[in-house]
N, C-alpha and C positions, 0 to 999 in steps of 0.2 A: 561359550567355548572361546578359549584364547586362540589367536590366529597362529596356525602352524602351516607349513608347506604340505598341502594335501595332494601331492602328485606322485604317481608311481610310474615306474618304467613300463612302457607298453610291451605286451607279449607279441613277439614277432609274427606268430602264426595267426593272430587275430585278423579276420577280414574286416576292412573298413569300407563302409558304404556311405558316401556323401551325396546329398541330394543334387539332382540336376539343377535345382533352383539356386544352388550355391556355387555354381561354376564361376570362377573368377574371384572368389573370395580371397582376401589376402591370407597367406599362410600364417600359422602360428609361429612364434619365434622358435628357432631351431632348438634352443635349450629346454623348451617346455614340452614335456610329454603330455599326453592327454590326461585330463582330470578324470579320475575314476569315481563313479557313483554306483553304489549297490542299493537297489530297491528290494528289500527283503520283506516278504510278507509277515515274517515273525516280528518285524518292527512296527507293523501297522496295528496300533492299539485300539481295537474296537471296544475294549472295555473302558477306555478312558473317554468319558462322555463330556467332560468339561474342559480340561486343560489342553487337549490336542484337537478337538473339533475346530476346524478353521471357520471362524465366524464370518469373516469377510471385511468389508470396508464400511466405515461410518461417516456421518456428516455431523459437524458441530454447528449448531445455530446459536449465535451469541453476539452480543454487543453490536447490534444493528446489521449483522452480515446477511440476514434474510429479509431486511426491511422492505425492499422494493418488489419482492416477489408477489405480494398481494396487489400491487399496482399492475404487474404483468397480467395477473389473473383477470382484472377488470378491463384493462385496455386492450390486451391481446390474449384472450382466453385460449385460442388455438395453440399459441406458442407456449403458454404456461402448461397446459395439459400435455403437450408434446414433451416438455421438459420433465414432467412427472413420469411419463412413460419411459423416457430415455434413461433416467437416473435410477428409478426404483422398480421398473416393470420388467417383465420377461421371466423366462425360466431361470436365468442367471443374472439377477439384478446387479448393477454396479454397486449400489449402496443398499444395505439391508438393515441399517440402524441409524437412528437420529438421536443425538444428544442435545438437549436444550439447556443452555446455561441461563437460568432464570434471572431476569433483570431487576434492577433496583432504581431505574430511571436515571442512573448516573453512569459515567463513562469508565469502563474497565479495559478498553482496548481500542476498538475502531469507532465506537459510538455507544449509545445507551439503548437498552431494551426496556420496555415498560415493566413496572412491578405489577404482578398479578393481584397483590393486596397492598395498598399504600397505608392502610391503618388496620388495626386489629378488628375493627367492626365492619370493614368493607367486605362485601362478598367477593370471592375470588373471580377473576375474569381472565381466562387464558386466551380469549380471542384478541386481547391487546397485543399479545406476543406472537409474531408471525410464525415462530418455530412450531407452536402447537398446531396451528392450522396447516402448516406444511406437512407435518407428520400425519394429520388426518387425511390430507389429500394423497400422500404417498401410500397410505393404506388402501386406497381405492384400487391400486394396481398390485399391492403386496400386503395382504392383511397380516402376514407373519412378521412384518417389519417391527423391530424392537425400538422402544422409546425410552430414553434415559433422561433424568433431570438432575441438576446440581445447581449450586449457586457459587458466586464469587463474593460479592458484597450482598448485604441484606437490607431490606427496607428499615427505616429508622426505628419503627416500633419494635421490630425484632432486635435490632442493634441495641436499643435501650435495655431491653430485657436481658440480652446476652451480657451486657456490661455489668450487671448487678453482682456477678460472681459465678463461680463454677457451678454449673448445673441449673442455675436459675433461669437461664434463657432457653433451656431445652423445650419446654412446652410451647413457647412462642414460635420457635423454629419449626417444631413439629406441626403446629396449627397452620403455618404458612404452606408447608409442603403438602400436608394432607388435603387442605381445602383446594389448593391448586390442582392436585391429582384428581380429586373428585369432580371438580369443575370440568376438567378435560374429559373425564369419563361421561358425565352427563351431557356435555356440549357436543362431543365428537364420537362418543361411544367406545373409546379405547381406554384401558387402564395402563398407567405408566408401568413399564417392565422393571426398570432399575432406578434406584435412587442412590446418589452419593450424598449422605447427610453432611459431609465435611466441607471445608472451604476449598474451592478450586485453587490448585497450585499452592497448597499449604506446604510448609517445610516440617511441621510437627503434627502429624495426624492426631486428631482428637479421638482416640480409640474408645474412651469412656462414652462419649456421645454416640459413636457408631453402635456400640453395644446397646446403649439405652434406646436408640432409635429402632434397632431390630426388635427389641422386646416390646416397644410401644406399638409397632405394627402387629406383632403376633398377638398381643393382648387387647387390641382395640376392638370394642364392640359397639361403638357409637356410630351408627349410620342412619339414625332416625332424625337427627337434628335438622330442623327446617332450613338451616343455612345451606345444607348440601343439596336440597331439592330432589332427593331420591324418592320416587314413589314407593309405597310400602311393598308392592309386589316385586320390586327389584332390589330391595335392601339386602336380602340374603346373598344374592348373586354378587352385588357390589362388595359386600364384606369378604366373600371368599376370594374374589379377584384381587382386592386390595391387599389381603394378607399373603397373597402369593408374590407380592413385590419383592424383588431381590435387591441386595445391597452391593454396590461397588465402592471401593475405597482405594486410594485416597486422592487420586489425581494430583500427585506431587509433580514437581518439575525438576528442581535442582537436587532433590533428595530422593532416596528410595528406602523409606523406613517402614512402610506398611507391611512389606513382605516378611522381614524378620519378626515383626510384631505378631503377625498371624501364626507364625511357626512356634511362638513361645507362649501365646495366650490362647488356650483352648476355646474360651468363650468368644473371643474375637474371630478365631478361625471359623467357628460355627456361624457367626453373624454375617460374615462377608462371603459373598458368592464370587466376586471378581475383584482382582487387584489390578489397578490401572495407574500408569504414570506416563509422563510426557517427555518428548523431545530427546530421547536417547534410545539407542538400540540395545544398550548393555544391561547386564545383570550386575549385582554386587559380587565382589571377590575378596571380602574381608574375612580373615580368620582361617581356621582349619577347615578341611573339607566337610566335616560334619557340623560345622558351626551354622547357626541360623542366618548369619550374615554372609555366608559363602553360597552363592547361587541360590538365594531364597526363592526367586520367581521361577527358576527352572524346577526347583523342588516342588513348588506349589502346582505347577502345570503337570508334572510327571507323576504326581501322587506320592512323592518321597517326603511324606508328612507323618507326624505321629499317628494319625488315624488311618493313613493310607489313602485318604480321599484326595482327589485332584481338584484343582480350582482353575477358573478362567484367569488368564493374564492378558491385559489389553495394552496396546499402544494408544492410550486414551486421548491423546491429542498430538498431532503432528502436522507438518506443513504439507500443502499441496505444491504442485509445480509453481515456481516463481516465474511470472511473465507468461508470454505466449510462446508455445513450442515452435511455431513456424517462424517467429522472429529470432528465437534463440539459435535456430539452425544456421543463421547467417553470421554467427560469431567467428572470431579467429583466435580462440583461446586454446586450441589444440596444439599438438606438436608441430613445430615449424610454421605456425600461423594457420594451421588447418582448422576447419570447423569441428566442433564436438557433436554436431548433429543434434539429436534430441537428448544428448547426454551432457555431462558436466555437473558441477556442483549446483544443487538446488533445481535440477532439471527433472524431467519425467523419469529418466533412468536412475537418478539419485533417489527419488521417492520409491521407485521399485526396489532399489537396494535396501532402503529402510525396511520395507516389508520383509525382504529376505533375511536381512541381518537381525531384524527385530525378533524374528522367530528363532533363527539359528543361535543367537546369543542369549536370549532371555525368554523364549517360548511365548512371544506375543502372538495372538491369533485374531486380533481385531484392531485394525488401524483406522483411526478416526481423524478426518481432515478438518483442520480449522483454518479457513472453511473449505468445504467442497464447492459450494456455490457462493460466489461473492455477489450479493445483491444490495450493495450500498454504494454511495458515491465514491469513486476512486479519488484518492488524495488524503484519506484519513490514514492514521497510523496502521502499519502492516498491510497497506494496499499491495495489490499485484501478486497474490498467492492464492490460486484457486484452480479447480478443474473446469469450472464453468463460470463465465462472467455474464451476469444479467443486471446491467447497470443503466439501461435505457428503456424503461417500460413504455414510454410514449411511442418509440419506434418499433418495439417488439424484437429488436436485435438481441440475440444471445450468442455468445462465443463459446463453442464447445471445443475445448483444447484437445490436442492430439494425445495428451497424457491420459485421456479416457481410454484410448486404445491400449495404452501401456497397462492400465489397470485391468482391462479386460483380458490381458494375457494371464491374469490370475483368475478373475471371476468367471470367465467363460469355460474354464477347463476343470471345474470341480463343483460339487454340490455343497455350497457353503451354507452356514447358518448355525442354529442351535439345535442340539438334540432334544427329543421329547423325553417325557418322564420314563418311558419304557426303553429308551435307547434304541429305537427302531426307525428313526427318521432317515437314516442312511447318510448323515452328514460326513463329509470326507475328513480324514485325519491328516494332520501334518506329521511328517515322519522325521524326527530329529536326526536319525542316523543317515538320512539321505538329504540333509539340508546343511548348508555351510556358507559362510561369507567371511572373507578377509579383506573386503574393500575398506579403505581407510576412513577413519572418522567414526564418531558416535552419534552426532546430531546431523551435521552436513556430511553426506557420504560421498567420498571421492573414489570412484572406481578406476581411476586412471592408472593405478598400479598393476592392473591386469590380473589381480588375484581372483581365484574362483569365487563365484557367488551364485548359489542356486537353492531353490526351495522345492521340496517334493510333497505333494498331496496325494492321498490314496483313498480309494473307496474302502470302507471298513470290511467289505466282503472280499477284498483283495483282487477284484476282477479288473480294475482299472487304476491307473495312476497318471499323474501329470507332473513333470519337472519343469519349473520355470528357471531359466538361466539368464542372468543379466551380465552383459559385457560392456561396461562403460569405459573402455580403454581404446587406444588407437591400434591395438593389435588383435588379430583374430585369436580365438581360443577354442581348442578342441576338447570335447567331453566324450567320455565313454561310459555308457550306462549298462549295468548288468543287473538282471533280475533273478530272484530266488524266492521260492515258496510263495509265489503269486499264482492266481488262477486266471491268467490272462486269456481272453478269448480272441485276441488279435495279435498276430505275430509281427506287426509293423507299427511304427510310430509315425504320427503326423507331426510335422514341424511348422509351427505358426510363428510369424516374425513381425516385429514392428521396428522400424528404423527410419531415419530421414531419407528424403528422396535423393536419388542419384542426379548428377547434372543433367539438366534438360527435362527432367520429369516433373509432373505436378507434385505439389508439396505432400499430398497424401498418398502417393503411389505405393509406398511400402508400409502402410499402416495395416496392422492386423491382417496379414495375408498368409495363405498357405504357401510356404516356401518349398514344400515337397514332402516326400515320405522317406523313412529310413527303415531298411530291413536289417534283421540281425545278421551278424557275421557268423563264422563257423563255430565260435564259442558261445553264441547266443547273445553277445553284447551288441549295443547300438552305438555307433560313433558318429559324431556330428561336429562340424566346425561352425562356431558362432561368429558372425561378422563383428567387426569393431562397432562400437556405439549402437548396440542393438539389444533387444530382448527377444528371447525365443522360448516358446513353450513346446516341449516334447511330450506328446500325450498318446495314450492308447485309445482315446475316444475317437469316434468317427465324426469329427466336427465338420469335415468337408461336405457332409450330407445335411448339415443343419442350416436351414435358410437364414437363421439369425446371424450367421457368420458373414453373410453377404451384405447385411445392413450397414450403412454408413451413418455417421453422426448427422443430425439434422442440419439443413440449410435454413437460415432464418432471414427476415428482412434486413436490408443493409442498415448500418448506422445512419441516423438522421437527427438533425438538431431539433430541440424542443421549440416549436414555433406554431402556436395554436391561435384559434379565434378567442373571443372574449369569454367563452365558457371555460377555457382551459382544457377542453376535451378534444376538439376537432382540429386537425392540422389545417393551417391557413397561413400562407406566406404573402397574402395580398393586403392585409390590414396592418394597423400599427401595433398589434399585440404580439408579444412573444409567448406570454403565458398569463393566466389570471386564475384566481381562486376566491370565490365568495363563501366557501365552506358549507354551502347548502347541498351541492351535488344532485340537484334535480336532473342534471343531464346524464347522470350515471345510471345504467341499468342494473339488473340483478346479476349475481355471480353464483357459481356453484361451489359448495363446500362439502368436503368428505365427511360422512357421518357413519354411525353404526359400525365402528371399527373397520371401515372401508367397504362395507357391503352396499353402500349407496351414496348418492350425492344429493344435497339439498339446495334448492334455489333460495338464496337469501338476498334481501336488499343490500345495496352497496355498503351502506354504513353499518348495518347489522353484522355483515360478514367480517368487518374490521373492528368490531367492538359493539357494545350495546348503547343504544340511544339513552340520553339522560332521563327519558320518560319510560314507564313500564312497557315491556314488550315481551314476546315469547320467542323461544328458539327450540327447535327439535334437536335433541341430542341423544343418540343411542336409542331412538324409538320412543322417547318420552317428551312431553311438553313441560317446560319449566318456566315459571314466572321470573323475570329478570328485573331486579330492583336497581335503583340508583343511590349513589352516596355523594351528597354535596355537589352534585353535578360534575364530579370528576371522573366517574366511570365513563368510558367513552371511546371515541372513535379516532383511529389513526388517520390523519389527513393525507390527501393524495400527494404523492411525490416528495413529501418531506421526510428527511432522514435525520432523526434526533441525534445530536451530539451529547447533550446533557439536558435533563429535564423531562417533564411529563407533558408532551404536546398532544392535545386531543381536542376534537370538536365537541363543544357543549352549547348550551343555550344561555342567552342573557335573560334578564327579567322580562323582556318583551317577547321571549320565545324565538328570537333570532339565533341562527347558528353563528358561532364565532369559533375561532381557534384560540384555545386557552393553553397557557403554560400553568399547570396546576401545582407543581411542586413548591411548597411554601416553607416557611422557616421551621415548621415542625417535622418536615420530611427530608431535609437536605443532607443530614449527616450520615452518609452511608459508607464512609471511608473509601470512596472511589479511588481507583488506581490513578485516574487522570482527573483530578478535581477541577471543576470549572463552573462558571455561571451558565445557566440554561441557555442553549442555543440550538437551532435546527436549520438544516440546509435544504434548499430546493433549487432545481433548475439544471442548467446545462453548462459544463465547463467551457464550452466553445462560445458562449455569449460574451460579447465584447463591449459594444457601445449601446447602452440602454438606460432607461429610467425605471427604477423599482419604487413602488409606493405602497403604503399600507396604513390602515387605521390602527392605532394602538390605544388601549384603554386600561385604566388602573382601577382596582377595587380597594387599594390600600394607599393612603396618602404617604406612607413611609416607604413605598416601593422603591427598589433600585431602578435604574433607567431601563426603559424598553429600547430596543436597538433594531436598526435596519442596516444591513451590510450588503455590499456588492463586490463582484469580482473576487470571489473566494476560490482558490485552487487547492490549497492544502490546509492541514490543521483542523482543529476540532473545538475552537473557541470563538467567541464573538470577535475578538481581535484578529482571528485568522482571516477574516474578510479584509481585503486590501483597504477598503474605505468603509467606514461605518459611522452612522449618526445615532447618537444616544440621547434620549430626552427623559427627564424626570417629571413626576407629577407637578412639581413646582414651576415647570416651564424652562428650567435650566437645561441647556443642550450643549453637546460637544461633538465636533466632527473629528474623527480619528483616522490616521493612516496606520492600519493595524492597531496597535495600542498606544501610539504616540499622538497626542492631541495636536491638531493643526489649526483649530478655530473653536470658539465657544461663545456663548451668549445666553440670553434669556428671552422667552416669549411669555405672553400672558398665561398664567396657570390655568389648566383645564384637566378634567379627568379623561379626556379623549383628544388625540391629535392625529393629523394625517401627516406622515413622514414621507418624504420623497428624496431619492438620491440618484443623481445622474452621472454616469461616466461617459464622457465624450472625448476620446483620445486621452490626453494628459490632464484635462480639466474635469474637476469633480464639483458638482453643484448640489448643495443641500437646501431643501425647502421644507418648511413646516406650515401646514394649513394653507398651502398655495403660495406662500411668500418665501422668496429666496433669502436664506440667512447666511450663506457662505458660498464663495467661489474659490476653489483651491486648485492651483496648478502644481502637479507633482513633477519635480525634476527627473525622477526615475520611475515613471509610471508602471503599474502592473495593469495589464490590458484586458484580461479575460477572467471569467469565473462566474460562480453561482451567486445566488441571493442567500443571505443569512438573516434569520430572525433571532433576536435575543431578549432576555429579560433577567431580572434577579430572581431570587427564591421567594417570589410572591406571585399570587394569581394575577396573571396579566393577559389581556385579550388582544387579539389581532383579527382584522377583518379586511375584506376587499383588497386582497393582494393583487397588484397589477405589475407586469413587466412589459414595457413598451419600447418601441424603437425611438431613436433620436434622429430628427430630420437632418439629412445631410451627412450621416455617418453610417458606415457599414455595421450591421447589427451583430454579425457573428462570423466565426470561421466555419466553413462548411464541412471540413473534415480534419482529422488528426492523422498524420503519417508518421509512423515510428521510424527511427533512424535505422532499424534493422529490417524494415520492410524490404521485400525482394525487389521492389521497384526503385529503391534508393541504391545508387552505386558509389563506391569509394575508390579513389585513385590515390596512390602514394602510401604514406605510412599512417595507418589508423589502428587504434586499439578498439576493437568492437567487442564490448564487454557485456556478458550476460550473467556469469557466475557471481554470486554474492552481491547482486545488484541492490541499489538503494530503493526502498519503497516509494520514495518521492520522485524517482525517475519513472517516466511512463514505461510500463511493462518491464521495469527494472533493467533496462538496457541503455547503453550510451556508446557513442562513437567519439573518440578523443584523438586529437593530433596536435603535436607541437612542432611538426616538420613543415617548414615553408614549402609551398608548392603542392601540398596535399589538397585533394579536391573531393568534394561531396556534391553529387548531382541528384536533383529531386524533380521528377515529373509531377505535375499537379494541375488541377482545374480550378480557376478562380481569378481573382484580381490582385493577389499578392500572396506572400509567404512569410511566416514568422519562424525563425530558428529558436527553438526552446531548449533550455538547459541551464544548469547552474554554472555560471561562468564568472571569471575574474575581471572581464572587461578589457583584457590586454590584447585580444586578437584583432588583427586587421584583415580585411577580406577584399579580394577582387570579385566582382559579381557580374555574371552574364545571364541573360534570359533569352532563350531560343537562339543561342549562339551569338547574340549581340551584347557587347559590353555595356553595362549600365553604371558601374561604380568601380573605383580603384582606391585601394587603401581605406576602405570604409571602416569606420570605427565600430566596435561593438560595445555593449553596455555590461557592466557588472550586473548579474541577474541571479535570482534565486532559482531553486528547482521549479520546473514547469513554467518559468517566466521567459519572456522573449529577450534574447541577447541581441538580436537584430530583426528588424521589421522591414519588409519590402512591400511597398504599396504602389497603387496607381497604374497597374497593368490593365490592358484591355481584358475584359472577361473572356475566358476560354481556356484551352489547354496550353500549358507552357512547360518548359524545362528550365529550371534554375540551376546554375552552376556557381558554387562558392569555392574560391581558391584561397587557401590560407596564406597570407603574406608574412605574418609575424604573430608571435604570442601562441597561446593555446586556445583551441576551440573544442568545446564539449557540445556535441549535438545529441540531444535526447529525443526530440521529435520535432515535427513541423506542423504549423497550422496553415492550411490552405484557406484563404480569405474569400468569403462569398461576395456576390454582387447584390446582396439584400440591402439596398439603400433607398430610403424614402426622402421626398422633398428635393428642393433645388440645391445645387452646389455652385459656389462662387469660384470661377476659374481665374479671377483677377490676379492672384499671386503668380500664376504661370505666365500671364502676359507681362507682368512686371519683370520677372526673371529673364524672359526672352529679350525684353528691351535693354536690360542691364548688361547682358553679355555681348550684345552687338554682333559684329561680324569680324572676328579675329582672322589673321592670316595663317593658313595652314602650314606654310613653308617654315614658319618660325618654331614649330613645335614637333615633338617626337610623334612618330606614327601611332604608338600605343596610346599616349594620352589624348591624341586628336581623335582616335576612334571612339573613345569613351565620350568625349565632348559631342561629337556629331550624333552619336546614338541618343544621348540624353536630350539634345536639342530637337531631334526628330520626334522623340516621344512627347516632348512638351508641345510641339506644334500640333501633333495629332490629337492631344488631349484638350487643346485649347477650345475646340468647338464642341467638346463634350463627348464622353464615351460611356458605354453601359457599365454600371458598377463603380464609376468614379465617385469617391466621397471626399470629404474635407481633408482627411488625413492623406489621401492619395494626392490631392492637389498640392498640399504642403510638401510632400516628398518629391513629386515631380519637379517642382520649382527648386527645392533644395539640391536635388541631384544635379540639376543643370548648373546651378551656381557653384557647387563643389567641383564639378567637372571642369568648369571654366577656371576656377582657382587652382586646379590641379594640373593645368597644362604645363608640361615640362619642356625646357629648352631642347632643341633638336639633337644636340650632341651629348645626350645622357643615356646611360645604359637602360635597356629594357628590363633587366633583372634587378630585383630589389634585395639588398642585403639587410638582414635583421640583426641589429646590434644587441637587442635585448635590453636589460636594465642598464642604462648608461649613466645613472646618477640620481641625484635628488635636486629638487627645486623648491623654493618657497613659493607661496601664493603670489608674491610680488616680483620675483626674479624673472628676467628675460631668458629666453632659450639661449644656450651657450653658442658662441661663435665658432667653436671647434668641437669635433666629436672624434673619439678614438675608434677606429675601424681596423680590425686585424692588427692591433697593437700599435698603430701609428695614428697620430693626431692629424686631422684634416680640417681646414676651414670649410664651412658649409653654408648653404642657403636653405632656409626652412620654407616649406610650402605656405601659401597664404592661410590655408585653414589651420595649419599648425601654429602659426604665429598668433592667430586670433582665438585659439582654443581656450575655453574657460578652465580655470584652475579650482579644484576642490580639495581642501586639505585632507590628507590621509587616503587619497586615491591615487591610481596610476594614470599618468598622462601619456597617451600614445601619440607620437608625432612622426613626421617623415620629411625628407628633403633630399638634397643632393650635394655632393662635394663640389667645391669651387675649382679644385685642381683635377687634372686628368688622372684617372685611376686605372681603367682597363681599356686597352686599344685606343688610347687618346680620348676616351669619353669620361665624363663625370659620372660618379657612382651614385645611383639611387639607393637610399637606405631608409630604414625605419628604426625608431628607438623609443624606449619607455623611460619615464622619470617618476620617481616617487615624490608626490607633492606634500609638503608639510608647511605649517605656519612658521613665521619667523619667531625668534626668541624661544626656541624649544629648550626645556630643561631635561626632559626624559623622552626617549623613544625606545620602548621595550617590546621586543618580539617574544612574547611569552612562550615558554616551552622549548626554546632553542638552548640546548644544554652545552656545557663546556666541550670544546672540540668540534662543535658544529658551527657552520657559517650561515648567517642570515644576510642574504644580499641586500634586503631592504635596510636593515640596520647599518650595514657597511656603507651604503650610499648616503644615508642621512648623516651618519657620523662624519663622513668626509665633507659634508656641506656646512655643518655648523657644530660647535662644541656641545657635548652632552654631559650630563652628570652621571650617566651610567656608562661605564667603560666596556661593557659587553652587552650582547643582545638580551641576556637574562641571567639571573642567578637567584639562589636561595639566600634570604637574609640570615646572617649569622649573629645578629644582635639588634637591640632596640634602635640603634642609630645607623644601621647598615642597610643600604637600599636592597630591595629584593622581595621575593614572596616568602611568606611563612609556610614552611613545608608540612606542617601538621595537617594530615588528612587531604593533602593536595597531590595530585598525580600529573605527570607530564604526558601529554597526548603522544601516542606512538603512531608510526606509519604515516608521517606527515610529509608535505611538500615544502621544503625550506624556502622555496622561491615564492610562496604565497603566505603572507602573514596571517590570513584568515584560516589557513590549514593548521598551523601550529597552535599550541596553547596548553592550558592547564584545566583540570577538572577536579572537582571535590567529590567526596562520597560521605555516606553515613551522616548526612545532615550538616556537614561542616561548611565553612565559607572559604572563599579565596581572598587572601589579604596580601597587600603589598605595603612595605614600609618605604617611604620616600622622603629623605631629608630635603628641605627647601629653604631658600632665603626669603625675606619678606617680599610681599607682592601679591597681586591678584592673578589667579591662574585659572585656566580651564583644563581639566583632565578629560581626555577623550579615550574611550575604550572601544575595542572591537570584539565582536562575538560571532561564533558560527555554530550552527546546530549540526553536530556530527552524527547523531544517533536517531534522527527521525522523530524526535519528541517535540511537544509543545512545551516551552521552558520559560515561564515568567521568572524574572530576577529583579532584585533591587541593587542599587549601588550607592555607596555613601563615602564621604571623606570625613575622618575624625581628626580634630586638632585639639588635644587636651580633652576637655569635657564637652566640647562642642562637636556635634555631628551634623553634617550637611548632606541632604539627600539629592541625588541626581535624577536624571530622567529614568523612568522604569524601562526595563528591557523585556520584550516578549518575543522570544525566538520561536519561529515556526520551522517545520522540517526542512532541512537543507538550506536554510536561509542565513544570510549575514545580517548583522545589526550593529549599530553604533549608539553610544550614549555618552552624555557629558555630565560633569559635575563642576560647577563654578564655585570657587572659594577664595578666601583671602588669608594670607599668612602675615601676622603682625611682627613676628620676630623669628629668628632662625629656629627651626623645629623639624621634627620628623612627623609627617602626616601618615595616617593609615587609610588606605583605600580598601574597601570591602565590597565584594560581590556575594550576595546571598540569594538563596532560592526564595521565591515568593509564592509558596503554596503548591509548587510542582516539583519536578526533579531537581537534583542538586546542581549548583552553578557551574558554568564554564566560562573561560576567558581566552581570547586569542592574542590580543595585543593591547597596549595602552601607551599614551603619550601625554605629557604635561607641557603646556605652553603658557608663558606669561602674557597677559593681556596687554 
């Protein structure tokens, strides 16, 4: 339905009854008459058993999203089974169908799921994939739950068959699907209900294969094959159940082609039971009204088809709420800086509007969340979108989002699901004539326009109905419902509401509560005013007497850091272990597994429940005992707490019978055409781990193997190089230490088939050891301080054993907690943009607080010994810092930092409760979250640096300095004196910071006749790496002689970074006082030839370019341009796009991007000489993006450093080359196996 204004003038004589519970609700805008809804029993289509039965809500299990659930089951079974009951149980389950996207051991989104069959000969094993077991467990509380399977990529043996030509791969694909289906049937007792034979998110539905597949199911009589393990007495039942499998097609995303195809192809129409597509609420509107391309999905659902038969139409994949609703409620994105509550783009109300608009505009009756439950490590692609977050199995903590209450505004007020064969199950019908939405958007739904949005569901006997109304605007909205031809037994409606808390209330005060009742007016209509940013269900059902309505979402254990004993099982903060895994799991007890289509649970050993042991064993499935075979030792068991990014990581046995972790995917299995191709790697551990040693035994079965890898401090990304520091060793003994994917050290040890790798992160120092011998010590000038452990390999069978993660003596092991910037305990003063809508997946909970206004303050209460400010920052912000009201630092510099990395670290506080206040003095600060640092420190700590700093500062005279600078100095001196004799939780980093803060405070003492307020000059110019700071600075348009602070004069210079400095004027400025100021300078090398701020188009101004151009002559007369000929500088425009929506004051924000496999190329005329080209890159879209860069001179091409961008991060790379005669070089950036290339800036300097 196209959006039209569906509002009529109210009848003056109609009685209006508004609930007592709505007293004080803001009035509707005066020009808006009530929205009229008529619920007419004649529109309740009891005869429509497929298209209008409202199925409900589904869960997509795919790409590692369910990975950690099996760990919850073993570590905290009570929490796991409570989750099962909450999501799938009860009379009105929240989720009533599960779609499993079968894995291929490679990464198609957030990680990899195991292939159920890695070769054509291997027996299918659905226990590898947690989605199948999740469905089995869900059926223990709802045996009617539907299970759907489909695939994105396929195992290589299927791919090879498929590649041979049209139709030749059909049998291989069918074999994979069938044997997977029958394995689930025998293992868990349920038959798959729906199959999508086609490729997930195809743009060209393979209709011939869909029809072939339907025929193959219908004509299949082979159920005696020993591979299936079906006893003779069950084969007939298995055959009948199998042939009842339904077909869904075609899970498209950017296209909607299957609907028209079904309307024009009778055989396809007969083959397909449900049409599903993704991420849009809309139908097609092409052609004349009777065209199959005009509202094809509406026609399918309503039975406006050649045969008159109606079909199911699904919203087969859609987002869940992004972030946590309780954090989103603290945004200021509404009108005049108000909060949008639980609303706003990508909020709970947005998702509710997708359900409403998805039915109103395209008759979708099944909305499937990808994912509903996020049970993988946060930081992978598409993190932060879920209804439930289950990402800490060791603690048992599960976050149930308030969006579940919003979804219950639908599921609790109708009998949802699938009709039976006799159309007598009483499933409620959606009523098109009483459903409508004109909220803006088709994917992200913005209801701020205040347009009507409502969905009506009705009992097929016409005895009851429920109308769900969504108001995601800042204005109240009045609705008037009139009924006709209904058989209502109740003359009043109950109004149930969910919205954010009012000021002073608990956050859940207004979640799914009875707001009151509405009685009909004189004309029989019901009038109700819906509050802003709320969802209301108006129902004839007597839900107020239903005990289930009083139930609240579960409370689970608080988050806790992974810190165990040497078994890896038991919490223990008193030893030197953080975690360990010998992959034997003798310490693990049995777990329960749903069987017999939910009619029972089976106790299974830990490993068997997660996969079959490499030796024969038996498992009960659907009441039968089946012998389980092995294949080359690769069938097996998913290890504890590991989340695979790419590869087949399973527990197997070596020739001695010992359990090892193997990566099994070899050269014959790797080509699956993964969306995110990468070398095999898997993650384990806690994002809060900071200073630790990780060690592991690695072994090779093939001398030609690629390196085995051990990484530490991984926060984001899905590759081996996503670990901040990783050590890679080959069977030859050749090793390399990397910072992400940039080599920082290399060497060779004696060749062996087994090595013990160890990698230690202690502050900024990274130590690599092989077989107990240190091979490298690397100090990172811009360290990444926290993250998980990564194991990596090539596409060869590679073994790992005896993983240990241990503390480092003298260093704090981890942050004890993460505090989001939008947590209610965090306060903001001044000018802040508190953003939740359209948040980045690499920002914690997709929220940020941003300010560029000097004087703005953010205050954080915490418990611990320090606090890190996390967020992607440019490093130009300076801060004044106070703790518990005592100033500790002034004009503190911040670091350029990637997403989830620390831009400022505060350490060395006494362990306990504190309140930290950060006042922005200059630049821009983006606060994403905060790490509160624990007191978990082992070993002794040397406080000598503190004693040396105290001695160095001596006893200055207070009268000579300003009160403000003196207060910081005395506070830091007192803190140093207190720490000198030792304090609980003090570590080596804390000692260093205490001493440095004291030294900096001493150096920052300001003469007494200087202003207390600091003026931020901003970008004041450019400096080379060798130039002194200028003697004058322009402030408010006038030049002033200045004195720079000691710290500013001694600050290091790094080319192509921003230098933040401060000082004071030598002349009187205000009230006879000298002016305190701060300024930034762009640092560049001398002898620049080019400085190009890519993507800054004609008419725009790049402050960085202007500053550099004023410092020294450049060969480019503008910030950027397209090259118009072979000898003209600039980029080649073919296939290159200019990044939109950028910040011109940040050279990493602007840039170019290529598409369709093209490269980014620059032509640069140069004179003879040796040059270094430096380029900068930023990941704008949350991808892992490997790239290459080269310089071509004539027929010679020189390669530069490889670039591996991780989500939200910056990177730089260089190419060094020599020009022998005047010529035009070509600089090229190309993709290296991943997404197309990007480029932010480049510069060329003569050596």
